[in-house]
Residue, then its C-alpha position, 0 to 999 in steps of 0.5 A: m143513662t145517668r151520665k147522659i142526663v148529667t152531660a145534657l144538663f151540664l151542656t144546657l147550663v153552659v149554653a144558658t150561662g153563655f147566653v146570659a153573659g153575652r146578653a149582659t155584655a151586649d146590653q152595656p158594652h162600654m160599661h163592661a169594657a170600662l170595668e175590665h180596664l179598671r180591673q186591669a189597672r187595679a191588678s197593675l197597681d197591686k203588682a207595683t212596689p209600695d214605696k209611693g208615699g201612700h199614693r199607690e194605696a190611694a189609687i187602689k182605693l179610688v180604682n176600687d171605688a170606681i169599680a163599685q160605681v160602674e157595677a152599681g150603674m150597670a145594676f141600676d140600668r138593668r133594673h130600669 
């Protein structure tokens, strides 16, 4: 009996999480897409060789700043 309850609770949690994530993405699809592209850019920069005269590190910082700004914009939109 306990296993059935745990399974039911787990499935409910999965469905609820999927609903919330889907709704958040649907509310701001362009911001979510931009965020994903920025994260992919950061991953590529992380994998690049570091011998770029400091420009790679500067680009990583700027991408991290851009990620933070997109996340802040999305949070602002959710509150207003």
